[in-house]
C-alpha positions in Angstrom: 74.6 -17.0 72.2 71.9 -14.1 72.0 74.1 -12.6 70.7 74.5 -14.7 68.5 71.7 -14.2 67.0 70.5 -11.9 67.2 73.9 -10.4 65.1 72.7 -13.1 62.2 69.7 -12.5 62.4 71.0 -9.0 61.7 73.3 -10.0 58.6 70.4 -11.7 57.1 68.2 -8.7 56.8 71.1 -6.1 56.2 71.8 -8.5 52.9 67.5 -9.3 52.1 67.4 -5.2 52.8 70.7 -4.4 50.7 69.6 -7.1 47.7 66.3 -5.2 47.1 67.2 -1.6 47.4 70.9 -2.2 46.0 72.0 -0.3 48.6 75.7 -0.8 49.5 75.7 0.4 53.4 74.4 -2.0 56.6 70.9 -1.2 56.9 70.1 -3.1 60.6 72.6 -2.3 63.1 72.5 -3.9 66.5 72.4 -1.4 69.3 69.3 0.3 71.4 68.0 3.5 70.1 69.1 5.7 73.3 72.0 5.2 76.2 71.7 4.5 79.3 70.8 9.1 79.6 68.0 8.9 77.3 69.9 10.8 74.6 69.7 9.2 70.7 72.5 6.3 70.3 75.3 7.5 67.8 75.1 6.3 64.2 71.3 5.5 64.2 70.7 8.3 61.9 68.8 6.8 58.4 69.1 3.2 60.1 66.9 0.6 62.0 68.1 -0.6 65.1 67.3 -3.9 65.8 67.2 -4.9 70.6 66.2 -7.6 72.3 63.4 -6.7 74.0 62.9 -9.8 76.4 63.8 -13.6 77.1 61.5 -15.9 77.1 61.6 -19.8 78.3 58.6 -21.9 76.1 57.1 -24.0 79.0 53.9 -25.9 77.3 56.8 -27.5 75.0 59.2 -28.5 77.0 60.2 -32.1 76.2 60.9 -35.5 79.0 62.5 -38.6 78.3 62.4 -41.4 80.5 65.9 -42.3 78.9 68.2 -39.6 80.7 68.0 -37.8 83.8 69.9 -35.0 83.7 69.6 -31.6 86.5 69.9 -29.2 84.0 66.3 -29.6 81.0 66.2 -29.1 77.4 65.5 -25.5 77.9 63.1 -23.7 74.5 63.6 -20.5 74.0 62.0 -17.2 72.8 63.8 -14.9 72.8 61.8 -11.5 71.4 63.1 -8.5 69.4 62.8 -5.5 67.9 63.3 -3.1 64.9 63.2 0.9 64.9 63.7 2.4 61.7 64.8 5.4 62.9 64.8 7.6 60.4 64.7 12.3 60.6 61.0 13.4 60.0 60.7 14.4 56.7 61.9 10.7 55.3 58.3 9.2 57.4 57.6 6.9 54.6 61.5 6.0 54.4 60.8 4.7 57.7 57.6 2.0 56.9 59.7 1.0 53.5 62.6 -1.0 55.5 60.1 -1.9 57.9 58.0 -3.4 55.0 60.5 -5.0 54.1 61.5 -6.1 57.4 58.1 -8.0 57.5 58.0 -9.0 53.7 62.2 -10.5 54.5 60.2 -13.1 57.7 57.4 -13.7 56.3 59.1 -15.7 52.7 61.9 -16.9 55.9 60.5 -18.0 59.5 62.0 -20.7 60.0 66.2 -19.5 59.6 69.3 -22.2 60.1 72.8 -22.0 60.5 73.0 -23.0 57.2 71.6 -20.2 55.5 72.3 -18.1 58.1 76.1 -17.5 58.6 76.8 -16.9 62.7 74.9 -18.9 64.3 75.8 -20.9 66.6 75.8 -25.0 66.1 74.1 -25.9 68.8 71.1 -24.2 67.8 69.9 -26.1 64.4 67.0 -23.8 63.8 64.8 -20.5 64.5 61.9 -19.7 64.6 60.1 -16.3 63.0 57.0 -14.8 63.3 55.8 -11.8 63.6 55.0 -10.5 67.7 52.0 -8.2 68.3 51.5 -5.5 70.8 48.9 -4.3 71.5 48.5 -0.4 72.7 49.3 -0.3 76.4 52.1 -3.0 75.5 53.4 -0.5 73.0 53.2 2.3 74.8 54.9 0.5 78.1 57.5 -0.2 76.4 58.6 3.0 74.1 57.8 4.2 77.7 60.1 2.0 78.6 62.7 1.8 76.0 62.9 5.9 76.3 62.5 7.5 73.1 59.6 8.4 71.4 57.8 6.0 69.3 59.7 5.1 65.6 57.8 2.7 63.4 59.1 -0.2 64.4 58.2 -4.3 64.0 58.8 -6.5 66.9 59.1 -10.4 66.4 59.5 -13.1 69.1 62.6 -16.1 67.7 61.9 -19.8 68.8 64.8 -22.0 69.3 65.4 -25.6 71.6 69.2 -24.9 72.7 70.4 -28.4 71.1 73.8 -29.9 72.9 74.6 -29.6 77.1 76.9 -31.2 79.3 75.1 -34.0 81.3 78.3 -35.6 83.9 81.0 -34.9 81.3 79.0 -36.3 78.3 77.6 -34.8 75.1 74.0 -34.8 74.9 72.2 -34.3 71.7 68.0 -33.5 71.3 67.2 -33.5 68.2 64.9 -30.6 66.6 61.4 -32.8 66.0 59.5 -31.3 69.4 60.2 -28.0 68.4 56.5 -26.3 65.8 
C-alpha cells in the first residue's frame, strides 16, 4: 500500500515537472539517495529522489462507532516523505528549481485521489498532502541518519484513511468524511 502511494505520487509529480519544463524523461525517482554502505545510489544524479522518512498513526482523528465491534480499528496514517534534489554542484540552481516545482505542485494539488492519481490503492479514496517542516536540529539528525550530505530538499506529510477492513469475512466500508 505505501509503495503504491509513493510511486503514484512520483508519477504525478513527474508529469507536472515534465509539462512545466518540456522534458521527456522522468526526473523524480523512488529510491534512497545512498545505499547501506553510504555510497550515492546509481542513477540519481541530476534527479530528484523520493523516499519514505517516517510513518505515524494519526491518533487524534480516530473514529469510533457504536454499531461496529472490531478487533482492528480504523487506521489513519501519516507517511512522511522527502524529495531530495541531487544535482552536481555546478547545477545547484537547477536543484533549487526542481524543489520549487515540487512545492508548487503540492500547493496546487493538496488533495490527490485515485481518479487523478493512477496507481493509488482503491481502498484509499484520497490523500491529503502538506509541507512537513523540519527545524534545523531535526534536519541535521535526519540527514545524518540518511548518511548523506545535505542537498536541497523538501518533506511532505501525506495523510490517508485506510477504508476497507476485512472483519469476520465480511467487507466493511468506512466513510472518509472524518478525515479533513
